[in-house]
C-alpha positions as CSV (number, residue, x, y, z in Angstrom):
1,M,144.8,0.0,23.9
2,A,148.8,-0.7,22.4
3,R,151.5,0.9,24.9
4,A,155.3,0.9,24.6
5,K,156.0,-2.2,26.4
6,G,157.2,-1.3,30.1
7,V,155.0,2.0,29.9
8,G,152.0,3.0,31.6
9,A,149.3,5.3,30.7
10,R,150.3,7.5,32.2
11,G,154.1,7.6,31.0
12,S,155.7,6.0,33.7
13,S,157.6,3.1,33.4
14,E,158.8,1.1,35.9
15,L,156.9,2.5,38.8
16,E,153.7,1.2,38.3
17,S,155.6,-2.4,36.0
18,W,155.0,-6.2,37.3
19,T,158.5,-5.7,38.8
20,T,157.4,-3.2,41.5
21,I,154.6,-5.4,42.4
22,R,154.8,-6.9,46.2
23,S,151.2,-6.7,47.2
24,P,149.8,-10.2,47.0
25,V,146.5,-8.7,46.8
26,Y,147.3,-7.7,43.3
27,W,148.5,-10.8,42.1
28,S,145.7,-12.7,44.1
29,L,143.5,-10.3,41.6
30,L,145.6,-11.0,38.6
31,G,145.0,-14.9,39.1
32,L,140.9,-14.1,39.5
33,V,141.0,-12.7,36.1
34,I,143.4,-15.5,34.6
35,E,140.8,-17.0,35.7
36,R,137.8,-16.2,34.8
37,P,137.5,-12.6,33.1
38,G,135.5,-9.9,34.9
39,Y,134.1,-6.0,35.2
40,G,135.7,-4.1,38.4
41,Y,132.3,-4.3,40.7
42,E,132.4,-8.6,40.2
43,L,135.8,-9.0,40.5
44,L,136.0,-7.2,43.8
45,K,133.2,-9.5,45.0
46,R,134.8,-12.7,44.1
47,F,138.1,-11.2,46.0
48,E,136.5,-10.5,48.4
49,R,134.6,-14.2,48.6
50,E,137.8,-15.9,48.2
51,F,141.2,-14.1,50.0
52,G,138.8,-11.1,51.8
53,A,139.6,-13.1,55.2
54,A,142.9,-13.4,54.4
55,L,143.3,-10.3,52.4
56,P,141.4,-7.8,53.7
57,L,141.4,-4.8,51.5
58,S,141.5,-0.6,52.2
59,S,139.0,-0.2,51.0
60,D,136.9,-1.1,47.5
61,S,138.6,1.1,45.6
62,H,141.8,-0.6,46.2
63,I,140.7,-3.6,44.2
64,Y,140.0,-0.3,41.1
65,R,143.8,0.8,42.1
66,A,145.4,-2.7,41.8
67,L,143.3,-2.9,38.0
68,N,144.8,-0.3,37.5
69,V,148.0,-0.8,38.3
70,L,148.2,-4.5,36.4
71,E,147.0,-2.8,33.0
72,N,149.3,-0.7,33.2
73,G,151.8,-3.3,33.6
74,L,151.0,-4.6,30.5
75,L,149.6,-7.8,32.7
76,I,145.3,-7.4,31.9
77,E,143.3,-5.6,28.9
78,R,140.2,-4.5,28.2
79,M,138.6,-6.0,26.4
80,A,135.3,-4.6,23.5
81,V,132.5,-5.4,25.5
82,D,129.2,-5.2,24.0
83,E,126.9,-2.1,24.4
84,A,124.5,-2.8,27.5
85,T,120.8,-1.4,27.5
86,D,119.5,-1.2,31.6
87,G,116.4,-3.6,31.3
88,Q,114.5,-1.1,29.6
89,G,115.7,-0.8,26.2
90,H,118.1,2.9,27.4
91,D,121.1,2.3,26.5
92,R,124.0,2.4,29.5
93,Q,127.8,2.9,29.7
94,P,129.4,-0.6,29.5
95,K,131.6,-1.5,32.5
96,P,135.3,-2.2,31.3
97,H,135.7,-6.2,31.1
98,Y,139.1,-7.3,32.2
99,R,141.0,-10.6,31.0
100,A,145.0,-11.4,31.3
101,T,147.7,-11.3,28.9
102,Q,149.4,-14.1,27.9
103,E,152.9,-11.9,29.7
104,G,150.3,-11.5,32.6
105,V,149.5,-15.5,32.4
106,R,153.6,-15.7,32.1
107,R,154.2,-13.4,35.0
108,Y,152.0,-14.8,37.5
109,R,153.2,-18.3,36.7
110,D,156.8,-17.4,37.6
111,W,155.4,-14.7,40.6
112,L,153.5,-17.8,42.0
113,M,156.5,-20.6,41.3
114,G,159.3,-18.3,43.3
115,E,156.2,-17.7,46.4
116,V,156.0,-22.2,46.8
117,G,160.2,-21.9,46.5
118,A,160.3,-19.3,49.2
119,G,157.7,-21.2,51.5
């Protein structure tokens, strides 16, 4: 999934780049992906357990929008996933799993240090 630096999947640049990410939901999700890669629904459940009381989501789709923004901003990337079966030997669509990029780890660290310094 190589993209030009700073250019999102839909051709946007600054609009979806890390520099415009202000939402603590997005940064918290990035922290979860850094901690342990995962797929959308799993990340949603982890987010709810870890941050649900402090950062309520408007809907489940909020996590999927956040994943798109983080991916378009080159802070996370999709991992290659082995083909999956449904337990009965039938192939099923694999779930996209996400991991943090080196840039994502670096930007998260910078963001976190800024938050600590601001408090």
